[in-house]
C-alpha positions as CSV (number, residue, x, y, z in Angstrom):
1,M,163.5,239.3,194.3
2,S,166.6,237.2,193.7
3,A,169.7,238.6,192.2
4,G,169.4,236.3,189.2
5,S,165.9,237.4,188.6
6,A,166.8,241.1,188.9
7,A,169.7,240.7,186.4
8,W,167.4,238.9,183.9
9,R,164.7,241.5,184.2
10,A,167.3,244.4,183.8
11,R,168.8,242.7,180.7
12,V,165.4,242.1,179.0
13,D,164.1,245.5,179.8
14,A,167.3,247.2,178.7
15,A,167.1,245.4,175.4
16,V,163.7,246.9,174.9
17,D,164.5,250.4,176.1
18,P,167.5,251.1,178.4
19,R,165.3,253.6,180.4
20,F,163.4,250.6,181.8
21,E,166.4,249.5,183.8
22,R,166.4,252.9,185.6
23,A,162.6,252.8,186.0
24,F,162.9,249.4,187.8
25,A,165.7,250.8,190.0
26,I,163.5,253.6,191.0
27,V,160.7,251.2,191.8
28,D,163.0,249.1,193.9
29,A,164.1,252.2,195.8
30,L,160.5,253.2,196.4
31,R,159.7,249.8,197.8
32,A,162.8,250.0,200.1
33,E,161.7,253.5,201.4
34,R,158.2,252.3,202.1
35,Q,159.5,249.3,204.2
36,R,161.5,251.6,206.5
37,P,160.0,252.3,209.9
38,D,157.9,255.5,210.0
39,A,160.6,257.4,211.9
40,D,163.2,256.8,209.2
41,R,160.9,257.2,206.2
42,T,161.3,260.5,204.4
43,V,158.4,261.8,202.5
44,A,160.6,264.1,200.5
45,R,162.7,261.1,199.3
46,I,159.5,259.2,198.3
47,R,158.2,262.2,196.4
48,Q,161.5,262.7,194.7
49,L,161.6,259.1,193.5
50,R,158.0,259.2,192.4
51,G,158.8,262.4,190.4
52,E,161.8,260.8,188.8
53,L,159.7,257.7,187.8
54,A,156.9,259.9,186.4
55,R,159.4,261.9,184.4
56,L,161.1,258.8,183.0
57,L,157.8,257.1,182.1
58,A,156.7,260.4,180.3
59,E,159.9,260.2,178.3
60,V,159.2,256.6,177.4
61,D,155.7,257.5,176.3
62,G,157.0,260.4,174.3
63,V,155.2,263.0,176.4
64,A,158.3,264.6,177.8
65,P,161.6,265.4,176.0
66,P,164.5,263.2,176.9
67,R,166.8,264.3,179.6
68,D,170.3,265.5,179.0
69,P,172.4,262.2,179.2
70,R,174.9,263.9,181.4
71,G,172.2,264.1,184.1
72,T,172.2,267.9,184.4
73,R,168.9,269.7,185.1
């Protein structure tokens, strides 16, 4: 994806709900992890990213309570 396209997508999605910008960042990170050679790919990192994405989408859907904005768990 081009930088201009990514910036446009983030701006539009952030206007709808700022959490979408984070969701697309997670999707991009997952894509990058999957493109790594098998020896460098970490299953734990992929699972972590998928969990973050699931949690974020649950927040957007109203199924999970919002996270603390400070990022603490």
